[in-house]
Residue, then its C-alpha position, 0 to 999 in steps of 0.5 A: m628857922m628859916s627867919k633866921l636864916r641858919v644854913l650850913l653851906t660848904v664852900l671853899s674847896g670844901l669851906l667845911v662850915f659855911s655860915a650865911m649872915p642875915a639875907q640882906a648882908q649876904q656874907h659866908r662864913a667860911t671855918f674849914l677848907g678842903n671838903p671833897a666834895h666841894r673843893f674846886a679841885n685836888p689840894l696843892k702842894t707846889p706852885e706847879d701843881l697851881r700853874a697845873r690846875f689852870r692848865d688843865p683843859r677840864l677845869k678850863p670851863d669851870i674857871a670861866s663859869i666861876l669869874d662869868q658868875w662874878g661878873w669879872k670884866g677881865d680877859l680870861a687869856d691874861l689870868h691863864r697866861a699869868a698862872e703859866t708864867a708869874v711869880v707864885s708866892e706864899a700868901p697865907i689867908a689871915v683870920g678875918t679876912r673878907m673875900p670878894f668871892m671864892s670858888s666852890r661846887d655844889n653837886y660837883k657843879p662850879v657855883t661861886l660864893r660871894d663875899v666870903l669871910w674866913a672865920g677858922k682858928e688859923p690863917a689858911p695856907a695858899y698861894a697867889f700871883t698877880f696879873v693884869s688885864k684891861g688896864r686893871k691889875y688883879r691877885c689871884v688867890t689860891p687856899k692849898a687845902c681846896s684850890n679854890f680860888f677867888v680874884e681881887d681887883l686891886g685897882p687901874f694899872a699901867p706898866a711902867l715901861k721905859l725906853d731907852v734909844s741909842a744911836p751913834a752920835t755920828a754915822g757914815l752915809c755908806g756903811p751900816f751903823d746900829v740903832k739900840v733899842v732898850v725896853r724896861n718894865s719898871g713897875p711892879a707887875e708884869a707887863t704883857r703883849v709889849v709892842v715896839t714901833d721903831t720909826l726911821p728918819a727920812g733916807w734910813r732903811t733896814a737891810d730889808g728896806r723898811t722905813s718903820v719896825r715892829w717888835d713884838v716884845g711880848t710879857l716883861r716881868s717886873g724889872e725885866a728889860r730886853e734889848a734890840v739892835l737894828p743895823v740900818t744905813a741912811a741915804e742923805v746926810g744931815r741929822g735924822i732922829v729915830t723915835a721909838k714907842a712901847a705899849a702894853a695890853e695893860g695901857g703902858t707906854a713909853e717913847d724915846s729917840a736919839s739923833t745921829e748926824i750922818s756925814a759922807p765923803v764928796i770927792a772932787i777932782d782937777c786937772a792941770v797941764p800947760a796949756r802948751a807944750v814942746a812936741g818931743r819934749p815931756a809934759k807934765v799933767c797933775l790931779t789934785v784929788r780932794n775930799t770936800g765932804t764931812a767923812a773920810e773916804p776909805r778908798t779912792v781910785v784914780s784913772l788916767p787914760v793914756p791919750e791915743g798917740a801920747v807916750l807915758g813918762a814917769t808917774t808919781a808914787g803909786g801909780t800902776v799902768a795896766d790897760g792903757r791908763v795910769t791908775w792911783e789908789i789913795e787909802g783914808l783920804a780925810p775931809q777936806a784933805s787933798r792928794e796931788l798925781c802926776a804923769t809924764f806925757t810926750l807927743e812926738k809931733p804937734g797937735s793936741l792931747a786931751f786928758e779924761t780922768s775919773a775919781k771914785g770912792s767906795c764910798a763917794p760917787a764917782v767924778a770926772t774931769r779933763c784937761a788938754t794941751q797943745f803941742i807945738g812944733v819947734p824947728a831946730v837948724l843944722l846948717e852944714v857946708v864942707d868943702l870936699e877938698d882943702p887945699i885946692e890949686v888954682g884952676k882946680e874945681v872945688v866942691y861944696d857939699i850944703r845939708v840942712l837939717n831940721q832936728g827940732f820937732g816942728a817943721l820949717n816952712n818956706v825955707r829960702m838959701v843964697c850961696f855967696l862966692p868969694a872974688s876969688q872963685e867962679f861958679v861951674s854948677a849946682t844940684g841938690t833938692t831945688p833947682a839954683h840960678h847964678q848971678d855973678q857971685v851969688v847963687t840962689l837956690d830955689p825956696l823949699p815948701v817945708i822940711e819936716p822935723k828930721g828931715t834934711a835938704s842938701w845941694r852941691l855946688v862946683v866952683k873953680a879956684a880962680i885965684a891964690d885965695d885963703a876964700r870964705f865960702k858964704v851960706e845964708l838961710r831963712s824960713d818963716e821961723f827963722e827970718t834973722p838968716l843963719h849963716e855959715n862959711e866954709s873957708t878954703r885955701q887956693y894956692 
């Protein structure tokens, strides 16, 4: 009788006999599964069969219709994704289980039966998998006999994401270093559409110049972890903090950061040379190369050009000469360490030499310095007086050769010479570089403005031996450089 509302319904993939309770209860009672006319799809034998049902394009519209009739607020894509990838487990439906709804067919059309009670004689074999959609966790259960399914809401869910960001405690400014990010799903259900965003500190860049990186991780099963290694470089010294954030479609988030102290070598160079050096003599130039930074410099190249007119002498170990310059290479210059590099140079004539030197590291930028020295001339006089015949007979003439050699490296200026004849001699004549003037026993040679280095001046004086004597012919020389006179005597025996 309709008043009793005893209606037979076939549901649940052929829930054989389905008796409805009084109308106000709206509960359906299932006692048998597997009726071909009312089952949702073919029976299941393996988990792969289950995946195939949800994958079947012919069934997808019916699945959508069932869930729409139920009023489900989740995302179908999440359900189908989980059916393809989630772990499928055995989940027998216990006798007396009340299901929120179950799919069925009525005249082959998909229908949704609400509040279904399993009243069979024994548990109904079924497969189940869990998934998350729009921040809620669900369990999809499908009896094997009929492929009917239902979805039960397990409540709010946010995946338990965990991030671990690691970076070296210290790194060099010039070389790349790695930032490692590990994202893990430590929750009981899979997390989908997981995205990790890495934000780099100021001055840090990836190989392609990015300052932030988005990593589409995808789906993480429970307990699953993924790792990404990001090579980066830094452009500034100091501490940098890289921060990573993770988020899943289900609402779970995580954040972590790591810091790295960026260090760099800094090259400094000083040049030292005597303020004054002697022309023709070597002068030592020494370069001091220092690393004033906080990291070792792998390779430092120091270059010292040879100034024009200078002659390079010895260099300290490691110096090579090519293309008019001396080059040294320093390997592994530690922070606060220094090296001294020296070379000697000679300038034959007075003048100045400027030394322009530079140093550049494989990491540290180039630096330069300059120093200069003045090469001064220092004259050195060789005064020679020689009689061309000795002994000499009284009444005969004796010739004196006078020669002045500047054997130094500076000019002799305003050279003045006087010859003193002994009383036993008489002046006859004088020739030479400058004219001579005779008065009594003194012969004065006109001043010579300059005798250049290695230059000479010479004169020849002719005198007559007047009386027998052990005579002493005397020459005196003065110049601007030698105010104290230089003397040279020549002994002549007159008989």
